[in-house]
C-alpha positions as CSV (number, residue, x, y, z in Angstrom):
1,A,54.4,63.9,140.3
2,V,56.3,66.9,140.2
3,P,60.2,66.1,138.8
4,D,63.2,68.2,140.2
5,A,65.1,70.8,138.3
6,N,66.6,69.4,135.3
7,Y,64.6,66.4,135.5
8,H,61.3,65.4,134.0
9,F,58.4,63.1,135.0
10,V,58.5,59.4,133.0
11,D,55.1,57.5,133.7
12,W,53.7,56.1,137.0
13,S,54.4,52.6,138.0
14,D,51.0,51.2,137.1
15,G,51.6,52.6,133.6
16,V,49.6,56.0,133.9
17,L,51.5,58.4,131.9
18,T,50.0,61.6,133.3
19,A,51.8,63.5,135.9
20,S,48.9,64.5,137.5
21,R,46.2,61.4,138.1
22,T,42.6,61.6,140.2
23,D,41.9,57.8,141.1
24,V,37.6,57.4,140.9
25,N,35.7,54.4,141.5
26,V,38.8,52.8,143.8
27,T,37.6,49.2,144.4
28,E,40.8,48.4,145.9
29,N,44.4,49.2,147.5
30,I,46.7,51.5,144.9
31,S,50.3,52.0,145.8
32,V,52.1,53.8,142.7
33,T,55.4,54.9,142.3
34,A,56.2,58.1,140.0
35,N,59.5,57.9,137.7
36,F,61.5,60.4,136.6
37,A,64.3,60.7,134.6
38,I,67.3,63.5,133.6
39,D,66.7,65.6,131.0
40,T,68.9,64.9,127.6
41,Y,69.6,67.2,125.1
42,T,70.7,66.7,120.9
43,L,74.3,67.8,119.6
44,T,73.9,68.3,115.7
45,Y,77.0,68.8,114.1
46,T,76.5,69.7,110.3
47,A,79.5,70.3,107.6
48,G,79.1,73.4,105.2
49,A,80.7,73.1,101.7
50,N,83.8,72.1,101.0
51,G,84.5,69.9,104.1
52,S,83.0,66.9,106.6
53,I,82.7,66.1,109.7
54,T,84.0,62.9,111.6
55,G,82.4,61.6,114.9
56,T,78.7,61.2,115.9
57,S,76.1,63.4,114.9
58,P,73.4,63.7,116.1
59,Q,74.5,63.3,119.9
60,T,72.3,62.6,123.1
61,V,73.5,64.0,126.3
62,N,72.2,64.2,129.7
63,Y,71.9,67.3,131.4
64,N,75.4,69.0,132.5
65,G,76.9,66.1,130.5
66,S,79.8,66.1,127.9
67,G,78.9,64.9,124.2
68,T,81.9,63.2,122.0
69,A,84.8,64.5,120.0
70,V,83.7,65.6,116.3
71,T,85.9,67.2,114.1
72,A,85.7,69.3,110.9
73,V,87.6,68.0,108.2
74,P,88.3,70.4,105.4
75,A,88.1,69.2,101.4
76,T,91.4,69.5,100.0
77,N,92.9,72.9,99.0
78,Y,90.3,74.3,101.4
79,H,90.9,75.3,105.5
80,F,88.3,75.2,108.4
81,V,87.2,78.8,109.6
82,N,84.7,78.6,112.5
83,W,81.8,76.7,113.8
84,S,78.6,78.8,113.3
85,D,78.5,79.5,117.5
86,G,82.1,81.1,117.1
87,V,84.1,78.3,118.2
88,L,87.3,78.8,116.1
89,T,88.8,74.9,116.4
90,A,88.1,72.3,113.9
91,S,87.9,69.6,116.7
92,R,85.2,70.1,119.7
93,T,83.6,68.2,122.6
94,D,81.0,70.0,124.0
95,V,80.6,69.7,127.8
96,N,78.1,70.9,130.7
97,V,75.4,70.6,128.2
98,T,72.6,72.4,129.2
99,G,70.2,72.5,125.8
100,N,70.2,71.5,122.6
101,I,73.1,72.5,120.6
102,S,72.9,72.8,116.6
103,V,76.1,74.0,114.6
104,T,77.7,73.9,111.2
105,A,81.3,74.0,110.3
106,N,82.3,76.8,108.0
107,F,85.1,76.0,105.7
108,A,86.9,78.3,102.8
109,I,89.2,77.7,99.9
110,N,93.0,78.1,100.6
111,S,95.0,81.8,99.7
112,Y,98.5,82.5,99.5
113,T,100.4,85.4,99.2
114,I,102.4,87.1,96.3
115,T,104.5,90.0,97.5
116,A,105.2,92.7,94.8
117,T,107.7,95.3,94.7
118,A,109.3,97.8,92.6
119,G,112.6,99.8,93.0
120,A,113.3,103.1,92.1
121,N,112.3,104.8,89.0
122,G,109.3,102.8,88.0
123,S,106.6,100.6,89.3
124,I,104.6,96.9,89.5
125,S,100.9,96.8,89.2
126,P,99.1,95.5,91.7
127,N,101.8,96.4,94.2
128,G,102.3,95.0,97.5
129,A,100.9,91.8,99.2
130,I,98.4,90.6,96.9
131,S,95.9,87.3,98.5
132,V,94.9,84.5,95.5
133,E,93.1,81.6,95.9
134,H,94.3,78.1,95.3
135,G,94.4,77.2,91.6
136,A,93.9,81.3,90.4
137,N,95.9,83.1,88.3
138,Q,97.6,86.1,88.8
139,T,99.1,89.0,86.6
140,F,101.7,91.5,87.2
141,S,102.5,94.6,84.9
142,I,105.9,96.1,84.9
143,S,106.4,99.7,83.9
144,A,109.7,102.0,83.8
145,D,109.4,105.7,84.3
146,E,110.3,107.9,81.2
147,G,113.9,108.0,80.7
148,Y,114.6,104.6,82.3
149,H,113.9,100.7,81.2
150,I,113.8,97.6,83.1
151,A,117.1,96.3,84.4
152,D,115.4,92.7,86.0
153,V,112.4,91.0,87.3
154,L,112.9,88.5,90.2
155,V,110.4,85.8,90.7
156,N,111.1,83.8,94.1
157,G,114.7,85.5,93.7
158,A,115.1,84.1,90.4
159,S,115.9,86.4,87.3
160,V,113.4,86.1,84.5
161,G,114.7,89.3,82.7
162,A,113.5,92.3,81.5
163,V,109.7,91.6,81.1
164,T,106.9,94.2,81.2
165,S,104.5,91.4,82.6
166,R,104.7,88.1,84.9
167,E,101.7,85.9,85.1
168,F,101.3,83.6,87.9
169,T,99.0,80.6,87.2
170,N,97.6,77.7,89.3
171,V,98.9,79.4,92.4
172,T,99.5,76.8,95.0
173,S,101.7,78.6,97.2
174,N,103.5,82.1,98.2
175,H,105.5,83.9,95.9
176,T,107.1,87.4,95.1
177,I,108.2,89.4,92.8
178,S,110.2,92.5,92.4
179,A,111.2,94.6,89.3
180,S,114.3,97.0,89.3
181,F,115.1,99.7,86.5
182,V,118.1,102.0,85.3
183,I,118.6,104.6,83.4
184,N,118.6,104.9,79.9
185,T,121.9,105.7,78.0
186,Y,122.8,107.0,74.7
187,T,126.2,107.5,73.1
188,I,127.2,110.6,71.5
189,T,130.1,109.8,68.8
190,A,132.8,112.1,68.9
191,T,135.1,112.5,66.1
192,A,137.9,115.1,64.8
193,G,139.4,115.6,61.5
194,N,143.2,116.0,61.1
195,N,145.2,119.1,62.7
196,G,143.0,119.3,65.5
197,S,141.0,117.5,68.5
198,I,137.5,116.9,70.1
199,S,137.3,116.3,73.7
200,P,136.1,113.8,75.4
201,S,136.0,111.9,71.7
202,G,135.1,108.5,70.9
203,S,132.0,107.1,71.9
204,V,130.5,109.1,75.1
205,T,128.5,107.3,77.1
206,V,125.3,109.8,78.7
207,N,122.6,109.5,80.8
208,H,118.7,110.5,80.0
209,G,118.2,113.8,80.3
210,T,121.9,115.0,80.8
211,T,123.6,117.6,79.0
212,Q,127.3,116.7,77.6
213,S,129.5,119.4,76.3
214,F,132.4,119.1,73.8
215,T,135.7,121.3,73.4
216,I,136.9,121.8,69.9
217,T,140.6,122.5,69.5
218,P,142.7,123.1,65.9
219,N,146.4,122.6,66.2
220,T,148.4,126.0,66.0
221,G,147.9,127.6,62.8
222,W,144.7,125.8,61.8
223,H,141.2,126.8,62.7
224,I,137.9,125.1,62.7
225,D,136.4,124.4,59.6
226,S,133.2,122.3,59.8
227,V,131.0,121.3,62.8
228,L,128.4,118.6,61.5
229,V,126.0,117.7,64.4
230,N,123.3,114.3,63.5
231,S,125.2,114.9,60.1
232,A,123.8,118.5,60.0
233,L,126.2,121.7,59.7
234,I,126.2,124.2,62.2
235,E,128.0,127.0,63.1
236,P,131.7,125.9,63.8
237,T,132.4,127.4,67.4
238,A,135.2,126.0,70.0
239,T,132.3,124.1,71.9
240,H,128.9,122.5,71.5
241,T,126.5,121.3,74.0
242,F,124.2,118.9,73.9
243,T,121.3,118.9,76.2
244,N,118.3,117.4,77.6
245,I,120.0,113.9,75.6
246,T,117.1,111.6,74.8
247,S,119.1,110.1,71.9
248,N,122.1,108.9,70.3
249,H,124.1,111.9,68.5
250,T,127.0,112.3,66.5
251,I,129.5,115.2,66.4
252,R,132.3,115.7,63.6
253,V,134.6,118.5,63.1
254,T,137.6,119.4,60.6
255,F,140.0,122.1,60.6
256,A,141.4,124.1,57.7
257,L,144.5,125.9,57.9
258,I,144.4,129.8,58.9
259,T,144.8,132.4,55.7
260,S,143.1,135.2,57.9
261,V,142.1,137.1,60.5
262,K,138.4,135.7,60.4
263,D,139.6,131.9,60.7
264,I,140.7,132.5,64.4
265,E,138.1,134.1,65.9
266,I,136.1,131.5,67.2
267,A,137.7,130.1,70.7
268,I,138.1,131.9,73.9
269,P,141.6,132.5,74.6
270,E,143.2,131.0,77.6
271,S,145.2,133.9,78.1
272,Y,145.7,137.6,76.9
273,I,147.0,137.7,73.0
274,L,147.7,140.3,70.5
275,F,148.2,138.7,66.8
276,Q,149.9,139.9,63.9
277,N,147.9,142.3,61.8
278,Y,146.4,140.7,58.9
279,P,147.2,141.5,55.9
280,N,150.6,142.9,56.8
281,P,152.3,144.8,54.6
282,F,148.7,146.1,53.9
283,N,146.9,148.7,51.6
284,P,144.8,150.4,52.3
285,E,143.3,148.8,55.3
286,T,144.2,146.0,57.9
287,E,142.7,143.9,60.9
288,I,143.9,143.5,64.1
289,L,142.6,140.6,66.2
290,F,143.3,140.3,69.9
291,G,142.1,137.8,72.2
292,L,140.5,138.3,76.0
293,P,140.1,135.2,78.7
294,E,138.2,137.5,80.8
295,R,135.8,140.8,80.3
296,A,138.6,143.5,80.3
297,Q,138.8,147.4,79.9
298,V,140.8,147.5,76.3
299,R,142.6,150.4,74.7
300,I,143.9,149.8,71.1
301,S,145.6,152.8,69.5
302,I,147.9,153.1,66.4
303,I,151.3,154.9,67.0
304,D,153.6,156.4,64.5
305,L,157.5,156.0,64.3
306,L,158.1,159.1,66.7
307,G,156.1,157.2,69.4
308,R,152.9,159.6,68.6
309,E,149.5,158.0,69.1
310,I,147.7,158.8,65.9
311,V,144.3,157.2,66.1
312,T,142.5,154.8,68.9
313,L,140.6,152.0,67.3
314,Q,139.0,150.9,70.8
315,E,138.4,152.3,73.9
316,G,136.0,150.6,76.5
317,E,134.8,147.3,78.1
318,L,134.9,143.9,76.3
319,A,133.4,140.6,76.8
320,A,135.9,137.2,77.0
321,G,136.6,136.3,73.7
322,H,138.2,137.1,70.3
323,H,137.8,141.2,68.9
324,R,139.4,142.5,66.0
325,R,139.3,146.4,64.8
326,R,140.1,147.3,61.2
327,W,142.3,150.3,60.7
328,T,141.8,152.3,57.5
329,G,145.1,154.0,57.0
330,N,143.3,157.1,58.8
331,D,144.2,159.4,61.9
332,A,142.1,160.6,64.3
333,S,140.9,163.3,61.8
334,N,140.5,160.9,59.1
335,R,143.3,161.6,57.2
336,K,145.2,159.7,55.4
337,V,148.9,158.8,56.6
338,G,151.8,157.9,54.6
339,S,153.6,154.9,53.9
340,G,155.8,153.3,56.5
341,I,155.7,151.4,59.6
342,Y,153.7,152.0,62.3
343,F,152.8,150.1,65.9
344,Y,149.5,148.9,67.4
345,R,149.2,148.8,70.8
346,I,147.0,146.8,73.7
347,V,146.7,147.8,77.0
348,A,143.9,145.6,78.9
349,N,142.8,145.6,82.5
350,G,141.1,142.5,83.2
351,E,138.1,142.0,85.6
352,S,140.7,139.6,87.6
353,G,142.9,142.5,88.2
354,K,145.7,141.0,85.5
355,E,146.7,143.6,83.3
356,F,148.0,143.3,79.3
357,N,150.3,145.5,77.6
358,R,152.0,144.5,73.9
359,V,152.9,146.5,71.1
360,M,153.6,145.2,67.6
361,K,154.9,146.4,64.1
362,M,153.1,147.0,61.1
363,I,154.1,148.1,57.5
364,L,151.8,150.7,55.1
365,M,152.7,150.5,51.9
366,K,151.2,152.4,49.4
């Protein structure tokens, strides 16, 4: 008995179970029918860890027939991934079956994304889109660059303050975390005593790593007496500059009445100036102080009452600032001159093209 394609021999109608038969010792007529049946296949559906199957398994299906629907159901906090034969839908109905099918449903734990970002001048670690399994914990560390500090940390858009770390515990949903940073600032407290000023004054706020200059200006007739920076006495100058600032500072200045030429030599003047010699009258010598607001060619000479130049104290280029020259009462030949009235004259030609010419009187007494 030979079955058609996709069928198989079942038996003969007289109960013989072999498809091939040879009847022997025949004693009567034999009339039998070969019985055939369509081929059948088995559909077996198995659930992997952390899930189950709804529907019938196993199933018996005729050739080219269809099975009934089965569904892969994940356990709580898990999700369906695929069937072992590559089918990606959790529910399946196998149709046009031509062979046995044995497949397993695969499941995986749910995972969530924590998106971590940091603004300029700092960092957060780990950074970016971080995948976290259901129920797990995830910690983030926040740090500012040198000279900066954490301004704020936002978790899911809400501020949690300027924290340096943040842990998400028992994660069951997506989250965001972002950090922002600001530059450190410091205060320089600038104060001035009576009879002068410092600019800027008061509590001056400066950024980390920057430079801040202060200008010290005595009132007319007064000079800078002392400059204390962070309580330490420094050389009294008309300006002081803090560079690469990384902490708070103080600067305090005091002033004193001018009693000598030396007292007014500190600041760079705003314009050309020739001061009265000191002392005056004098014996045996005096000092002449003059101020240049710019680099200039300068000539200082002493003239007697007849208008004769008797000695030159300065001839040449000088930098901006206050300068002084001493006259000892001698002429160009180093001879002592007599008592009386003399004049000192300055002629200056600045690098800007400006000219300055001034004459003042002094008295030599013996």
